[in-house]
C-alpha positions as CSV (number, residue, x, y, z in Angstrom):
1,Q,2.3,-18.8,0.8
2,V,-0.2,-16.3,2.0
3,Q,-2.8,-15.1,-0.3
4,L,-3.7,-11.3,-0.5
5,V,-6.5,-9.2,-1.4
6,E,-6.4,-5.5,-1.7
7,S,-9.3,-2.9,-1.4
8,G,-10.3,0.6,-1.0
9,G,-9.0,1.8,-4.1
10,G,-10.7,3.9,-6.5
11,L,-11.2,7.5,-8.2
12,V,-10.7,10.6,-6.2
13,Q,-9.6,14.3,-6.6
14,A,-6.4,15.7,-6.3
15,G,-6.1,16.9,-2.6
16,G,-8.5,14.0,-1.2
17,S,-7.5,10.8,0.6
18,L,-7.8,7.2,0.4
19,T,-7.4,4.2,2.6
20,L,-5.7,1.0,1.1
21,S,-6.4,-2.6,2.9
22,C,-4.7,-5.6,2.1
23,A,-6.0,-8.7,4.2
24,A,-3.8,-11.8,4.5
25,S,-5.4,-15.3,4.0
26,R,-3.8,-16.5,7.2
27,S,-1.7,-15.4,10.1
28,S,1.2,-13.3,8.8
29,W,2.9,-13.2,12.5
30,T,6.1,-14.6,11.2
31,I,6.2,-12.5,8.1
32,I,8.9,-9.8,9.4
33,T,8.6,-7.1,6.6
34,V,5.3,-6.0,4.8
35,A,5.1,-3.5,2.1
36,W,3.1,-1.5,-0.6
37,Y,4.5,-0.8,-3.6
38,R,2.8,0.9,-6.8
39,Q,3.3,0.7,-10.8
40,A,2.4,3.7,-13.0
41,P,1.6,3.2,-16.7
42,G,4.9,2.7,-18.5
43,K,7.1,2.8,-15.5
44,Q,8.6,0.1,-13.3
45,R,7.0,-1.0,-10.1
46,E,8.5,1.0,-7.0
47,L,8.2,0.7,-3.4
48,V,6.2,3.2,-1.6
49,A,6.3,2.0,2.1
50,T,7.8,-0.9,4.3
51,N,6.7,-2.2,7.5
52,V,8.7,-4.1,10.0
53,N,8.1,-6.1,12.6
54,N,10.5,-4.4,14.7
55,G,8.9,-1.4,14.2
56,V,10.9,0.2,11.7
57,I,8.7,2.2,8.9
58,N,10.3,3.5,5.5
59,Y,8.7,5.6,3.0
60,A,9.8,6.5,-0.4
61,D,10.5,10.0,-0.8
62,S,7.4,11.2,-2.9
63,V,5.0,10.1,-0.4
64,K,6.8,11.1,3.1
65,G,4.5,13.1,5.1
66,R,1.3,12.0,3.0
67,F,1.1,8.3,3.3
68,T,0.9,6.2,6.5
69,V,1.5,2.4,6.7
70,S,0.2,0.3,9.5
71,R,-0.4,-3.2,10.3
72,D,-3.0,-4.8,12.1
73,R,-1.6,-8.2,13.2
74,A,-4.7,-9.6,14.9
75,K,-6.4,-8.9,11.7
76,N,-3.8,-10.1,9.2
77,T,-4.3,-6.5,7.5
78,L,-2.1,-3.8,6.1
79,Y,-3.1,-0.5,5.3
80,L,-2.0,2.5,3.6
81,R,-3.7,5.7,4.2
82,M,-3.0,8.2,1.8
83,N,-3.8,11.9,1.9
84,N,-3.4,15.2,0.0
85,L,-3.3,12.7,-3.3
86,K,-1.5,14.0,-6.4
87,V,-1.9,13.2,-10.0
88,E,1.3,11.5,-10.1
89,D,0.1,8.9,-7.3
90,T,-2.0,7.4,-9.8
91,A,-0.8,3.8,-10.0
92,V,-1.8,0.3,-9.4
93,Y,-0.9,-0.3,-5.8
94,Y,0.5,-3.8,-4.7
95,C,1.0,-5.0,-1.2
96,N,3.7,-7.7,-0.6
97,F,4.2,-10.2,2.3
98,G,6.6,-12.2,0.3
99,S,4.2,-12.9,-1.9
100,W,2.0,-10.3,-4.1
101,G,-1.7,-9.1,-4.2
102,Q,-3.4,-8.9,-7.3
103,G,-3.1,-4.9,-7.1
104,I,-5.8,-2.3,-6.9
105,Q,-6.0,0.9,-9.1
106,V,-6.0,4.1,-7.5
107,T,-6.8,7.0,-10.0
108,V,-6.2,11.0,-8.9
109,S,-7.8,13.3,-11.1
110,A,-6.6,17.0,-11.5
């Protein structure tokens, strides 16, 4: 099972940007689908973006046009670039390579 470590979260004002990183502990070449999820207080965990080895990328409607997911296979790292952040983007963000990272807090202030 691959170990995952997220980084890059923090506090940002609405309209700002953050880039999350998710580093895998070993080669993830064989993992076809990787993804970012988030969980806001009192809400269920929701899918934010998926990145499939064949190049297919999908986003939740709420983040389309603002978030970009990318994968650096050589570095075994998954990224989530978040632009034009909104207060409703506040959540703990998790990456998934078949296993879960520990999560990282993103807080967007008004």
